N, CA, C and O atoms as a DFTB+ gen file, in Angstrom:
780 C
 N C O
     1  1      -3.125     -30.110      -6.619
     2  2      -3.704     -29.133      -5.700
     3  2      -4.894     -28.404      -6.322
     4  3      -5.740     -27.863      -5.610
     5  1      -4.954     -28.394      -7.651
     6  2      -6.080     -27.738      -8.312
     7  2      -7.270     -28.670      -8.520
     8  3      -8.274     -28.263      -9.104
     9  1      -7.174     -29.912      -8.051
    10  2      -8.271     -30.849      -8.255
    11  2      -9.509     -30.385      -7.507
    12  3      -9.437     -29.973      -6.350
    13  1     -10.644     -30.460      -8.189
    14  2     -11.908     -29.998      -7.624
    15  2     -12.245     -30.703      -6.314
    16  3     -12.797     -30.086      -5.403
    17  1     -11.921     -31.970      -6.215
    18  2     -12.273     -32.738      -5.022
    19  2     -11.586     -32.205      -3.762
    20  3     -12.116     -32.365      -2.663
    21  1     -10.409     -31.571      -3.906
    22  2      -9.695     -31.030      -2.748
    23  2     -10.339     -29.745      -2.227
    24  3     -10.237     -29.424      -1.043
    25  1     -11.002     -29.014      -3.128
    26  2     -11.684     -27.771      -2.773
    27  2     -10.749     -26.761      -2.093
    28  3     -11.130     -26.115      -1.117
    29  1      -9.527     -26.631      -2.618
    30  2      -8.581     -25.650      -2.057
    31  2      -8.057     -24.681      -3.114
    32  3      -7.148     -23.900      -2.833
    33  1      -8.617     -24.720      -4.328
    34  2      -8.156     -23.814      -5.377
    35  2      -8.330     -22.365      -4.919
    36  3      -9.389     -21.985      -4.420
    37  1      -7.285     -21.569      -5.093
    38  2      -7.309     -20.183      -4.657
    39  2      -6.996     -19.985      -3.192
    40  3      -7.015     -18.855      -2.702
    41  1      -6.704     -21.073      -2.474
    42  2      -6.433     -20.994      -1.036
    43  2      -4.955     -21.184      -0.713
    44  3      -4.598     -21.362       0.451
    45  1      -4.102     -21.148      -1.715
    46  2      -2.670     -21.341      -1.491
    47  2      -1.888     -20.616      -2.573
    48  3      -2.430     -20.276      -3.625
    49  1      -0.623     -20.386      -2.309
    50  2       0.331     -19.864      -3.294
    51  2       1.515     -20.818      -3.336
    52  3       1.891     -21.395      -2.316
    53  1       2.093     -20.979      -4.503
    54  2       3.258     -21.843      -4.666
    55  2       4.465     -20.972      -4.984
    56  3       4.439     -20.164      -5.912
    57  1       5.522     -21.150      -4.198
    58  2       6.777     -20.449      -4.447
    59  2       7.855     -21.436      -4.836
    60  3       7.859     -22.582      -4.387
    61  1       8.773     -20.979      -5.679
    62  2       9.859     -21.843      -6.134
    63  2      11.166     -21.068      -6.096
    64  3      11.186     -19.856      -6.315
    65  1      12.259     -21.772      -5.816
    66  2      13.567     -21.127      -5.705
    67  2      14.081     -20.664      -7.054
    68  3      14.004     -21.379      -8.054
    69  1      14.616     -19.428      -7.055
    70  2      15.282     -18.899      -8.244
    71  2      16.687     -19.485      -8.277
    72  3      17.399     -19.435      -7.273
    73  1      17.096     -20.037      -9.408
    74  2      18.404     -20.688      -9.503
    75  2      19.241     -20.079     -10.618
    76  3      19.352     -20.672     -11.691
    77  1      19.819     -18.940     -10.397
    78  2      20.753     -18.385     -11.378
    79  2      20.181     -18.248     -12.771
    80  3      18.986     -18.455     -12.983
    81  1      21.034     -17.899     -13.724
    82  2      20.578     -17.699     -15.087
    83  2      21.197     -18.709     -16.043
    84  3      21.211     -18.488     -17.254
    85  1      21.699     -19.796     -15.520
    86  2      22.406     -20.768     -16.351
    87  2      21.497     -21.788     -16.995
    88  3      20.341     -21.497     -17.303
    89  1      22.023     -22.996     -17.202
    90  2      21.291     -24.056     -17.901
    91  2      20.023     -24.495     -17.177
    92  3      19.075     -24.963     -17.807
    93  1      20.006     -24.343     -15.851
    94  2      18.840     -24.826     -15.111
    95  2      17.567     -24.128     -15.572
    96  3      16.497     -24.736     -15.596
    97  1      17.678     -22.859     -15.938
    98  2      16.495     -22.114     -16.359
    99  2      15.972     -22.574     -17.705
   100  3      14.798     -22.372     -18.018
   101  1      16.814     -23.179     -18.489
   102  2      16.374     -23.594     -19.825
   103  2      15.823     -25.025     -19.838
   104  3      15.321     -25.476     -20.868
   105  1      15.908     -25.747     -18.714
   106  2      15.412     -27.122     -18.697
   107  2      13.879     -27.128     -18.709
   108  3      13.239     -26.225     -18.170
   109  1      13.306     -28.159     -19.331
   110  2      11.847     -28.237     -19.446
   111  2      11.186     -28.457     -18.090
   112  3      10.096     -27.941     -17.844
   113  1      11.835     -29.220     -17.203
   114  2      11.277     -29.458     -15.872
   115  2      11.218     -28.153     -15.087
   116  3      10.209     -27.843     -14.454
   117  1      12.316     -27.389     -15.134
   118  2      12.370     -26.102     -14.440
   119  2      11.271     -25.186     -14.974
   120  3      10.556     -24.547     -14.202
   121  1      11.145     -25.128     -16.291
   122  2      10.126     -24.274     -16.912
   123  2       8.719     -24.654     -16.481
   124  3       7.884     -23.781     -16.242
   125  1       8.451     -25.947     -16.379
   126  2       7.125     -26.411     -15.978
   127  2       6.828     -26.012     -14.538
   128  3       5.728     -25.558     -14.221
   129  1       7.826     -26.187     -13.667
   130  2       7.632     -25.825     -12.258
   131  2       7.422     -24.315     -12.121
   132  3       6.562     -23.872     -11.360
   133  1       8.203     -23.534     -12.852
   134  2       8.062     -22.070     -12.806
   135  2       6.663     -21.658     -13.268
   136  3       6.040     -20.789     -12.659
   137  1       6.173     -22.274     -14.334
   138  2       4.842     -21.935     -14.841
   139  2       3.748     -22.217     -13.812
   140  3       2.732     -21.524     -13.771
   141  1       3.963     -23.240     -12.983
   142  2       2.972     -23.596     -11.964
   143  2       3.143     -22.780     -10.683
   144  3       2.290     -22.828      -9.796
   145  1       4.250     -22.028     -10.585
   146  2       4.539     -21.259      -9.370
   147  2       3.900     -19.876      -9.439
   148  3       3.763     -19.287     -10.511
   149  1       3.511     -19.373      -8.263
   150  2       2.938     -18.033      -8.176
   151  2       3.994     -16.973      -7.926
   152  3       3.835     -15.821      -8.330
   153  1       5.073     -17.361      -7.259
   154  2       6.140     -16.400      -6.977
   155  2       7.474     -17.129      -6.902
   156  3       7.527     -18.351      -6.768
   157  1       8.544     -16.355      -6.992
   158  2       9.902     -16.887      -6.980
   159  2      10.578     -16.448      -5.681
   160  3      10.381     -15.328      -5.210
   161  1      11.377     -17.352      -5.115
   162  2      12.082     -17.091      -3.865
   163  2      13.572     -16.953      -4.155
   164  3      14.154     -17.764      -4.875
   165  1      14.178     -15.919      -3.589
   166  2      15.590     -15.619      -3.839
   167  2      16.301     -15.500      -2.496
   168  3      15.689     -15.080      -1.514
   169  1      17.579     -15.862      -2.435
   170  2      18.271     -15.810      -1.142
   171  2      19.689     -15.248      -1.222
   172  3      20.513     -15.523      -0.351
   173  1      19.974     -14.476      -2.245
   174  2      21.329     -13.947      -2.395
   175  2      21.637     -12.869      -1.354
   176  3      20.731     -12.265      -0.780
   177  1      22.927     -12.641      -1.125
   178  2      23.371     -11.545      -0.273
   179  2      23.770     -10.323      -1.093
   180  3      24.008      -9.256      -0.527
   181  1      23.846     -10.460      -2.405
   182  2      24.353      -9.378      -3.259
   183  2      23.186      -8.594      -3.880
   184  3      22.330      -9.164      -4.556
   185  1      23.172      -7.287      -3.637
   186  2      22.108      -6.427      -4.155
   187  2      22.055      -6.464      -5.682
   188  3      20.974      -6.415      -6.268
   189  1      23.215      -6.551      -6.323
   190  2      23.255      -6.613      -7.799
   191  2      22.506      -7.850      -8.314
   192  3      21.774      -7.771      -9.300
   193  1      22.694      -8.988      -7.640
   194  2      21.983     -10.214      -8.031
   195  2      20.473     -10.081      -7.819
   196  3      19.675     -10.550      -8.631
   197  1      20.100      -9.436      -6.719
   198  2      18.679      -9.219      -6.447
   199  2      18.068      -8.380      -7.565
   200  3      17.011      -8.719      -8.097
   201  1      18.743      -7.274      -7.920
   202  2      18.217      -6.390      -8.962
   203  2      18.107      -7.105     -10.304
   204  3      17.111      -6.957     -11.012
   205  1      19.139      -7.885     -10.653
   206  2      19.109      -8.612     -11.927
   207  2      17.969      -9.628     -11.955
   208  3      17.217      -9.714     -12.927
   209  1      17.856     -10.396     -10.867
   210  2      16.790     -11.402     -10.818
   211  2      15.409     -10.759     -10.764
   212  3      14.465     -11.238     -11.394
   213  1      15.301      -9.684     -10.015
   214  2      14.021      -8.984      -9.928
   215  2      13.553      -8.541     -11.309
   216  3      12.402      -8.767     -11.681
   217  1      14.451      -7.908     -12.069
   218  2      14.109      -7.460     -13.421
   219  2      13.786      -8.637     -14.333
   220  3      12.844      -8.572     -15.123
   221  1      14.560      -9.707     -14.225
   222  2      14.322     -10.894     -15.055
   223  2      12.926     -11.464     -14.795
   224  3      12.179     -11.741     -15.733
   225  1      12.577     -11.637     -13.512
   226  2      11.311     -12.280     -13.177
   227  2      10.113     -11.363     -13.410
   228  3       9.020     -11.838     -13.719
   229  1      10.311     -10.056     -13.264
   230  2       9.216      -9.136     -13.580
   231  2       8.847      -9.232     -15.058
   232  3       7.671      -9.138     -15.412
   233  1       9.844      -9.418     -15.920
   234  2       9.570      -9.588     -17.359
   235  2       8.787     -10.870     -17.620
   236  3       8.044     -10.964     -18.597
   237  1       8.957     -11.851     -16.744
   238  2       8.212     -13.111     -16.869
   239  2       6.856     -13.034     -16.158
   240  3       6.088     -13.995     -16.170
   241  1       6.569     -11.880     -15.538
   242  2       5.315     -11.712     -14.812
   243  2       5.275     -12.417     -13.470
   244  3       4.198     -12.713     -12.951
   245  1       6.456     -12.690     -12.902
   246  2       6.518     -13.415     -11.624
   247  2       7.060     -12.499     -10.522
   248  3       8.073     -11.828     -10.718
   249  1       6.390     -12.470      -9.368
   250  2       6.933     -11.715      -8.242
   251  2       8.130     -12.434      -7.626
   252  3       8.160     -13.662      -7.547
   253  1       9.104     -11.658      -7.196
   254  2      10.296     -12.207      -6.543
   255  2      10.317     -11.724      -5.108
   256  3      10.165     -10.530      -4.852
   257  1      10.506     -12.644      -4.163
   258  2      10.666     -12.266      -2.766
   259  2      11.999     -12.798      -2.252
   260  3      12.521     -13.790      -2.760
   261  1      12.532     -12.137      -1.257
   262  2      13.814     -12.514      -0.658
   263  2      13.548     -13.336       0.597
   264  3      12.766     -12.921       1.453
   265  1      14.187     -14.492       0.718
   266  2      14.079     -15.250       1.965
   267  2      15.381     -15.138       2.736
   268  3      16.395     -14.707       2.186
   269  1      15.364     -15.520       3.996
   270  2      16.545     -15.307       4.843
   271  2      17.661     -16.288       4.529
   272  3      18.834     -15.937       4.659
   273  1      17.331     -17.508       4.117
   274  2      18.327     -18.555       3.896
   275  2      19.270     -18.625       5.099
   276  3      20.477     -18.813       4.947
   277  1      18.699     -18.471       6.293
   278  2      19.508     -18.390       7.511
   279  2      20.060     -19.757       7.888
   280  3      19.326     -20.743       7.959
   281  1      21.362     -19.798       8.128
   282  2      22.021     -21.017       8.586
   283  2      22.411     -20.916      10.063
   284  3      22.865     -21.885      10.671
   285  1      22.219     -19.704      10.629
   286  2      22.450     -19.496      12.057
   287  2      21.347     -18.581      12.575
   288  3      20.694     -17.891      11.792
   289  1      21.138     -18.572      13.882
   290  2      20.125     -17.696      14.469
   291  2      20.430     -16.226      14.207
   292  3      19.515     -15.419      14.043
   293  1      21.706     -15.877      14.168
   294  2      22.107     -14.484      13.956
   295  2      21.722     -13.972      12.570
   296  3      21.565     -12.766      12.382
   297  1      21.571     -14.861      11.613
   298  2      21.241     -14.444      10.251
   299  2      19.750     -14.157      10.056
   300  3      19.357     -13.528       9.074
   301  1      18.935     -14.616      10.984
   302  2      17.497     -14.377      10.866
   303  2      17.220     -12.884      11.030
   304  3      17.702     -12.250      11.968
   305  1      16.450     -12.343      10.115
   306  2      16.095     -10.926      10.171
   307  2      17.094     -10.008       9.512
   308  3      17.046      -8.795       9.718
   309  1      18.005     -10.561       8.721
   310  2      19.009      -9.710       8.068
   311  2      18.665      -9.418       6.611
   312  3      19.377      -8.655       5.958
   313  1      17.594     -10.004       6.090
   314  2      17.150      -9.755       4.718
   315  2      15.673      -9.392       4.763
   316  3      14.916      -9.940       5.564
   317  1      15.264      -8.462       3.896
   318  2      13.925      -7.914       3.997
   319  2      13.184      -7.922       2.668
   320  3      13.728      -7.516       1.641
   321  1      11.954      -8.381       2.696
   322  2      11.015      -8.204       1.598
   323  2       9.806      -7.487       2.175
   324  3       9.180      -7.971       3.118
   325  1       9.480      -6.335       1.609
   326  2       8.342      -5.543       2.059
   327  2       7.202      -5.740       1.062
   328  3       7.392      -5.600      -0.147
   329  1       6.029      -6.061       1.573
   330  2       4.867      -6.273       0.723
   331  2       3.791      -5.268       1.116
   332  3       3.364      -5.210       2.269
   333  1       3.365      -4.483       0.138
   334  2       2.322      -3.496       0.372
   335  2       0.977      -4.194       0.255
   336  3       0.494      -4.436      -0.851
   337  1       0.373      -4.517       1.390
   338  2      -0.899      -5.249       1.402
   339  2      -1.411      -5.327       2.828
   340  3      -0.674      -5.080       3.783
   341  1      -2.682      -5.674       2.962
   342  2      -3.206      -6.004       4.272
   343  2      -2.503      -7.272       4.746
   344  3      -2.167      -8.123       3.923
   345  1      -2.272      -7.422       6.050
   346  2      -1.579      -8.624       6.550
   347  2      -2.515      -9.834       6.598
   348  3      -2.754     -10.420       7.654
   349  1      -3.034     -10.186       5.425
   350  2      -3.930     -11.332       5.284
   351  2      -3.476     -12.135       4.071
   352  3      -2.669     -11.665       3.269
   353  1      -3.998     -13.336       3.948
   354  2      -3.667     -14.141       2.773
   355  2      -4.174     -13.470       1.497
   356  3      -3.493     -13.493       0.472
   357  1      -5.368     -12.872       1.558
   358  2      -5.904     -12.160       0.393
   359  2      -4.995     -10.996       0.019
   360  3      -4.792     -10.720      -1.164
   361  1      -4.446     -10.310       1.026
   362  2      -3.501      -9.233       0.756
   363  2      -2.234      -9.753       0.103
   364  3      -1.729      -9.158      -0.849
   365  1      -1.712     -10.880       0.620
   366  2      -0.506     -11.482       0.048
   367  2      -0.725     -11.873      -1.414
   368  3       0.182     -11.730      -2.235
   369  1      -1.916     -12.361      -1.742
   370  2      -2.186     -12.796      -3.112
   371  2      -2.063     -11.659      -4.128
   372  3      -1.915     -11.913      -5.324
   373  1      -2.124     -10.410      -3.665
   374  2      -2.032      -9.274      -4.590
   375  2      -0.658      -9.180      -5.259
   376  3      -0.523      -8.546      -6.305
   377  1       0.372      -9.813      -4.656
   378  2       1.694      -9.768      -5.292
   379  2       1.684     -10.474      -6.641
   380  3       2.500     -10.164      -7.509
   381  1       0.772     -11.418      -6.824
   382  2       0.682     -12.148      -8.095
   383  2       0.201     -11.220      -9.207
   384  3       0.618     -11.354     -10.357
   385  1      -0.676     -10.279      -8.863
   386  2      -1.274      -9.394      -9.859
   387  2      -0.501      -8.100     -10.057
   388  3      -0.519      -7.528     -11.147
   389  1       0.174      -7.637      -9.020
   390  2       0.918      -6.378      -9.096
   391  2       2.306      -6.536      -8.471
   392  3       2.604      -5.884      -7.471
   393  1       3.157      -7.391      -9.043
   394  2       4.453      -7.645      -8.384
   395  2       5.332      -6.409      -8.278
   396  3       5.989      -6.206      -7.257
   397  1       5.356      -5.590      -9.302
   398  2       6.241      -4.416      -9.290
   399  2       5.786      -3.389      -8.265
   400  3       6.608      -2.767      -7.591
   401  1       4.481      -3.214      -8.152
   402  2       3.948      -2.201      -7.255
   403  2       3.893      -2.666      -5.799
   404  3       3.919      -1.840      -4.887
   405  1       3.820      -3.964      -5.576
   406  2       3.558      -4.490      -4.234
   407  2       4.800      -4.918      -3.463
   408  3       4.758      -5.001      -2.236
   409  1       5.910      -5.194      -4.157
   410  2       7.080      -5.794      -3.494
   411  2       8.293      -4.871      -3.587
   412  3       8.594      -4.314      -4.643
   413  1       8.974      -4.725      -2.463
   414  2      10.263      -4.031      -2.414
   415  2      11.224      -4.911      -1.626
   416  3      10.904      -5.358      -0.525
   417  1      12.400      -5.158      -2.192
   418  2      13.434      -5.926      -1.499
   419  2      14.527      -4.936      -1.116
   420  3      15.352      -4.545      -1.942
   421  1      14.515      -4.541       0.143
   422  2      15.486      -3.569       0.651
   423  2      15.430      -3.573       2.166
   424  3      14.482      -4.087       2.761
   425  1      16.446      -3.000       2.786
   426  2      16.525      -3.035       4.242
   427  2      15.530      -2.099       4.900
   428  3      14.909      -2.453       5.902
   429  1      15.372      -0.883       4.333
   430  2      14.505       0.105       4.974
   431  2      13.060      -0.034       4.491
   432  3      12.798      -0.462       3.367
   433  1      12.144       0.336       5.362
   434  2      10.729       0.313       5.038
   435  2      10.464       1.275       3.879
   436  3      10.807       2.453       3.979
   437  1       9.862       0.806       2.781
   438  2       9.641       1.692       1.635
   439  2       8.661       2.818       1.925
   440  3       8.611       3.783       1.163
   441  1       7.872       2.734       3.005
   442  2       6.994       3.838       3.374
   443  2       7.783       5.107       3.646
   444  3       7.256       6.214       3.540
   445  1       9.046       4.938       3.996
   446  2       9.875       6.101       4.297
   447  2      10.571       6.645       3.057
   448  3      11.283       7.646       3.141
   449  1      10.378       6.002       1.907
   450  2      11.145       6.345       0.715
   451  2      10.413       7.219      -0.289
   452  3      10.932       7.451      -1.381
   453  1       9.227       7.713       0.039
   454  2       8.532       8.561      -0.911
   455  2       7.952       9.777      -0.203
   456  3       7.756       9.772       1.013
   457  1       7.682      10.822      -0.985
   458  2       7.123      12.033      -0.415
   459  2       5.733      11.763       0.128
   460  3       4.888      11.178      -0.550
   461  1       5.509      12.190       1.341
   462  2       4.218      11.988       1.977
   463  2       3.284      13.148       1.638
   464  3       3.722      14.216       1.211
   465  1       1.995      12.913       1.839
   466  2       1.038      13.999       1.730
   467  2       1.396      15.043       2.785
   468  3       1.781      14.680       3.897
   469  1       1.278      16.328       2.463
   470  2       1.722      17.352       3.416
   471  2       0.838      17.474       4.649
   472  3       1.236      18.132       5.611
   473  1      -0.352      16.864       4.659
   474  2      -1.256      17.007       5.791
   475  2      -1.420      15.684       6.521
   476  3      -1.588      14.637       5.895
   477  1      -1.372      15.733       7.840
   478  2      -1.499      14.520       8.635
   479  2      -2.863      14.403       9.314
   480  3      -3.313      13.297       9.613
   481  1      -3.527      15.546       9.560
   482  2      -4.836      15.491      10.192
   483  2      -5.590      16.794       9.990
   484  3      -4.999      17.841       9.725
   485  1      -6.896      16.709      10.122
   486  2      -7.755      17.888      10.090
   487  2      -8.341      18.012      11.490
   488  3      -8.920      17.060      12.015
   489  1      -8.189      19.192      12.093
   490  2      -8.694      19.425      13.442
   491  2      -9.831      20.430      13.351
   492  3      -9.632      21.556      12.895
   493  1     -11.012      20.033      13.780
   494  2     -12.151      20.936      13.834
   495  2     -12.319      21.329      15.295
   496  3     -12.733      20.519      16.124
   497  1     -11.986      22.606      15.607
   498  2     -11.940      23.050      16.996
   499  2     -13.300      23.416      17.575
   500  3     -13.525      23.247      18.773
   501  1     -14.208      23.914      16.745
   502  2     -15.518      24.358      17.217
   503  2     -16.594      23.764      16.335
   504  3     -16.310      23.252      15.252
   505  1     -17.837      23.834      16.802
   506  2     -18.946      23.484      15.933
   507  2     -19.008      24.508      14.809
   508  3     -18.980      25.711      15.067
   509  1     -19.091      24.052      13.584
   510  2     -19.022      24.942      12.425
   511  2     -20.303      24.825      11.622
   512  3     -20.710      23.725      11.247
   513  1     -20.940      25.961      11.356
   514  2     -22.136      25.962      10.523
   515  2     -21.753      25.624       9.093
   516  3     -20.783      26.162       8.559
   517  1     -22.518      24.732       8.474
   518  2     -22.210      24.329       7.104
   519  2     -22.947      25.190       6.093
   520  3     -22.351      25.642       5.116
   521  1     -24.242      25.423       6.313
   522  2     -25.018      26.252       5.382
   523  2     -25.483      27.512       6.097
   524  3     -25.990      27.442       7.216
   525  1     -25.316      28.647       5.463
   526  2     -25.775      29.904       6.034
   527  2     -27.264      30.064       5.748
   528  3     -27.739      29.689       4.676
   529  1     -28.001      30.623       6.714
   530  2     -29.422      30.948       6.558
   531  2     -30.297      29.730       6.296
   532  3     -31.326      29.856       5.631
   533  1     -29.928      28.567       6.790
   534  2     -30.764      27.370       6.652
   535  2     -31.590      27.202       7.923
   536  3     -31.135      27.540       9.016
   537  1     -32.804      26.678       7.773
   538  2     -33.669      26.445       8.934
   539  2     -33.039      25.409       9.861
   540  3     -32.945      25.616      11.071
   541  1     -32.600      24.270       9.264
   542  2     -31.924      23.241      10.053
   543  2     -30.461      23.630      10.203
   544  3     -29.763      23.859       9.215
   545  1     -30.017      23.702      11.419
   546  2     -28.630      24.094      11.662
   547  2     -27.734      22.863      11.536
   548  3     -27.640      22.068      12.471
   549  1     -27.085      22.702      10.402
   550  2     -26.190      21.564      10.159
   551  2     -24.769      22.018      10.479
   552  3     -24.298      23.030       9.959
   553  1     -24.097      21.263      11.336
   554  2     -22.753      21.667      11.763
   555  2     -21.784      20.494      11.723
   556  3     -22.178      19.329      11.772
   557  1     -20.483      20.848      11.631
   558  2     -19.426      19.887      11.922
   559  2     -19.207      19.922      13.417
   560  3     -19.130      21.001      14.005
   561  1     -19.106      18.764      14.044
   562  2     -18.820      18.700      15.474
   563  2     -17.317      18.795      15.697
   564  3     -16.526      18.489      14.805
   565  1     -16.935      19.217      16.879
   566  2     -15.519      19.285      17.232
   567  2     -14.914      17.883      17.151
   568  3     -15.421      16.952      17.776
   569  1     -13.836      17.731      16.385
   570  2     -13.209      16.408      16.241
   571  2     -11.845      16.539      15.573
   572  3     -11.462      17.611      15.106
   573  1     -11.123      15.421      15.539
   574  2      -9.858      15.324      14.812
   575  2     -10.021      14.207      13.784
   576  3     -10.427      13.097      14.127
   577  1      -9.708      14.500      12.533
   578  2      -9.790      13.503      11.466
   579  2      -8.357      13.179      11.029
   580  3      -7.728      13.985      10.343
   581  1      -7.831      12.004      11.419
   582  2      -6.461      11.648      10.992
   583  2      -6.453      11.282       9.514
   584  3      -7.410      10.694       9.010
   585  1      -5.374      11.631       8.824
   586  2      -5.225      11.313       7.405
   587  2      -4.129      10.276       7.235
   588  3      -3.020      10.457       7.737
   589  1      -4.424       9.207       6.542
   590  2      -3.462       8.153       6.261
   591  2      -2.366       8.702       5.349
   592  3      -2.660       9.474       4.437
   593  1      -1.114       8.319       5.577
   594  2      -0.026       8.842       4.745
   595  2      -0.072       8.307       3.317
   596  3       0.657       8.802       2.457
   597  1      -0.920       7.297       3.042
   598  2      -1.087       6.806       1.683
   599  2      -2.403       7.274       1.066
   600  3      -2.828       6.748       0.037
   601  1      -3.054       8.267       1.694
   602  2      -4.339       8.750       1.218
   603  2      -4.217       9.348      -0.176
   604  3      -3.401      10.239      -0.409
   605  1      -5.031       8.855      -1.097
   606  2      -5.040       9.420      -2.459
   607  2      -6.430       9.892      -2.857
   608  3      -6.571      10.628      -3.833
   609  1      -7.461       9.484      -2.122
   610  2      -8.812       9.923      -2.460
   611  2      -9.723       9.780      -1.252
   612  3      -9.419       9.066      -0.295
   613  1     -10.838      10.475      -1.325
   614  2     -11.881      10.352      -0.320
   615  2     -13.080       9.759      -1.036
   616  3     -13.569      10.330      -2.010
   617  1     -13.557       8.617      -0.560
   618  2     -14.666       7.952      -1.232
   619  2     -15.846       7.819      -0.284
   620  3     -15.686       7.819       0.937
   621  1     -17.019       7.706      -0.861
   622  2     -18.219       7.524      -0.061
   623  2     -19.434       7.596      -0.964
   624  3     -19.351       8.053      -2.103
   625  1     -20.541       7.148      -0.454
   626  2     -21.781       7.167      -1.211
   627  2     -22.282       8.582      -1.451
   628  3     -21.777       9.550      -0.883
   629  1     -23.286       8.673      -2.305
   630  2     -23.876       9.967      -2.615
   631  2     -24.504      10.557      -1.347
   632  3     -25.219       9.875      -0.614
   633  1     -24.218      11.833      -1.111
   634  2     -24.808      12.514       0.032
   635  2     -24.140      12.238       1.367
   636  3     -24.702      12.565       2.413
   637  1     -22.938      11.636       1.355
   638  2     -22.271      11.312       2.622
   639  2     -21.356      12.431       3.115
   640  3     -20.799      12.332       4.208
   641  1     -21.192      13.503       2.319
   642  2     -20.444      14.668       2.797
   643  2     -19.060      14.854       2.215
   644  3     -18.268      15.621       2.762
   645  1     -18.739      14.172       1.118
   646  2     -17.395      14.308       0.517
   647  2     -17.129      15.752       0.087
   648  3     -16.095      16.326       0.427
   649  1     -18.065      16.329      -0.657
   650  2     -17.875      17.695      -1.166
   651  2     -17.821      18.712      -0.040
   652  3     -17.037      19.661      -0.087
   653  1     -18.653      18.514       0.972
   654  2     -18.657      19.443       2.109
   655  2     -17.331      19.367       2.854
   656  3     -16.802      20.395       3.277
   657  1     -16.788      18.161       3.021
   658  2     -15.494      18.028       3.693
   659  2     -14.397      18.736       2.895
   660  3     -13.558      19.430       3.468
   661  1     -14.408      18.559       1.575
   662  2     -13.400      19.230       0.732
   663  2     -13.553      20.742       0.837
   664  3     -12.560      21.462       0.945
   665  1     -14.805      21.233       0.806
   666  2     -15.040      22.668       0.964
   667  2     -14.560      23.158       2.321
   668  3     -14.021      24.258       2.442
   669  1     -14.763      22.326       3.345
   670  2     -14.326      22.707       4.687
   671  2     -12.802      22.822       4.746
   672  3     -12.262      23.757       5.337
   673  1     -12.121      21.865       4.132
   674  2     -10.656      21.937       4.074
   675  2     -10.229      23.208       3.340
   676  3      -9.314      23.907       3.774
   677  1     -10.901      23.499       2.223
   678  2     -10.584      24.716       1.454
   679  2     -10.794      25.969       2.295
   680  3      -9.997      26.906       2.237
   681  1     -11.879      25.980       3.081
   682  2     -12.138      27.162       3.911
   683  2     -11.031      27.351       4.939
   684  3     -10.678      28.481       5.278
   685  1     -10.485      26.245       5.434
   686  2      -9.377      26.334       6.381
   687  2      -8.110      26.861       5.752
   688  3      -7.220      27.362       6.439
   689  1      -8.035      26.742       4.426
   690  2      -6.878      27.268       3.694
   691  2      -7.155      28.665       3.137
   692  3      -6.371      29.195       2.349
   693  1      -8.291      29.260       3.559
   694  2      -8.598      30.629       3.174
   695  2      -9.325      30.784       1.856
   696  3      -9.394      31.895       1.330
   697  1      -9.867      29.719       1.306
   698  2     -10.585      29.783       0.034
   699  2     -12.067      30.026       0.287
   700  3     -12.631      29.525       1.260
   701  1     -12.691      30.801      -0.600
   702  2     -14.139      30.977      -0.534
   703  2     -14.776      29.718      -1.092
   704  3     -14.418      29.272      -2.182
   705  1     -15.721      29.137      -0.353
   706  2     -16.294      27.852      -0.751
   707  2     -17.794      27.951      -0.951
   708  3     -18.425      28.933      -0.561
   709  1     -18.345      26.937      -1.553
   710  2     -19.765      26.892      -1.907
   711  2     -20.656      26.610      -0.698
   712  3     -21.728      27.201      -0.568
   713  1     -20.221      25.718       0.181
   714  2     -21.101      25.239       1.242
   715  2     -20.802      25.796       2.628
   716  3     -21.716      25.991       3.429
   717  1     -19.558      26.047       2.909
   718  2     -19.182      26.348       4.293
   719  2     -19.399      27.817       4.621
   720  3     -18.948      28.704       3.897
   721  1     -20.091      28.054       5.712
   722  2     -20.268      29.393       6.247
   723  2     -19.073      29.655       7.152
   724  3     -19.045      29.194       8.293
   725  1     -18.088      30.391       6.653
   726  2     -16.779      30.457       7.315
   727  2     -16.695      31.491       8.431
   728  3     -15.663      31.597       9.094
   729  1     -17.753      32.248       8.647
   730  2     -17.704      33.301       9.658
   731  2     -17.281      32.765      11.029
   732  3     -16.496      33.393      11.740
   733  1     -17.824      31.582      11.389
   734  2     -17.516      31.019      12.708
   735  2     -16.578      29.824      12.644
   736  3     -16.352      29.161      13.657
   737  1     -16.026      29.537      11.461
   738  2     -15.231      28.312      11.361
   739  2     -13.872      28.466      12.016
   740  3     -13.275      29.542      12.022
   741  1     -13.411      27.378      12.555
   742  2     -12.096      27.357      13.185
   743  2     -11.469      26.016      12.848
   744  3     -11.528      25.080      13.645
   745  1     -10.869      25.921      11.665
   746  2     -10.298      24.670      11.189
   747  2      -8.786      24.778      11.179
   748  3      -8.236      25.827      10.842
   749  1      -8.122      23.714      11.540
   750  2      -6.659      23.648      11.483
   751  2      -6.290      22.470      10.591
   752  3      -6.721      21.343      10.834
   753  1      -5.497      22.727       9.563
   754  2      -4.973      21.651       8.727
   755  2      -3.529      21.457       9.168
   756  3      -2.686      22.323       8.934
   757  1      -3.240      20.326       9.805
   758  2      -1.916      20.111      10.392
   759  2      -0.988      19.525       9.350
   760  3      -1.278      18.488       8.755
   761  1       0.138      20.202       9.133
   762  2       1.128      19.728       8.179
   763  2       2.127      18.806       8.851
   764  3       2.430      18.939      10.037
   765  1       2.633      17.860       8.054
   766  2       3.665      16.956       8.564
   767  2       4.962      17.725       8.716
   768  3       5.296      18.567       7.882
   769  1       5.678      17.439       9.762
   770  2       6.977      18.078       9.979
   771  2       7.964      17.591       8.944
   772  3       8.038      16.395       8.664
   773  1       8.734      18.522       8.368
   774  2       9.748      18.111       7.396
   775  2      10.947      17.525       8.133
   776  3      11.284      17.947       9.239
   777  1      11.583      16.542       7.494
   778  2      12.721      15.857       8.127
   779  2      14.017      16.504       7.696
   780  3      15.092      16.075       8.118
């Protein structure tokens, strides 16, 4: 599959079945196949086995995913592997580079398992003057800015308004800021409801 003539290198992932910790793992054929594999597939029903195999394969630098191993229609959808990535092949490939951070084998969505950012959106109710005593009247327009629950930073090119937005958020929290003329500001920082 890596032959140049096929022109498909980087366009596929190879998965191989995890087979216990016995003699099969020590065979040279098994070792060769594992080395050529991008990820390991597991199908146990026991959480203890999943945890043991997960730890074993992470030490080998291999991502482990759970498959359904369904033998009846009723068994489909009873086992879960959650992958933190865009739903694209390029997103899936990230499990090879960050298996521990990208994969969770559990029933519940891992998005529900960590503390969220306390703010869900910024609401700008009125036009807000940004600079006091400036000839050009620069304002924020009335709008709602939703915040992603995985937000960790605000990025943008130079001069795109990152610092002004941060100052605006600060002004809404009652802080004196460098840029925002707060006399007419009406900002609401909406907090997520606690569960």
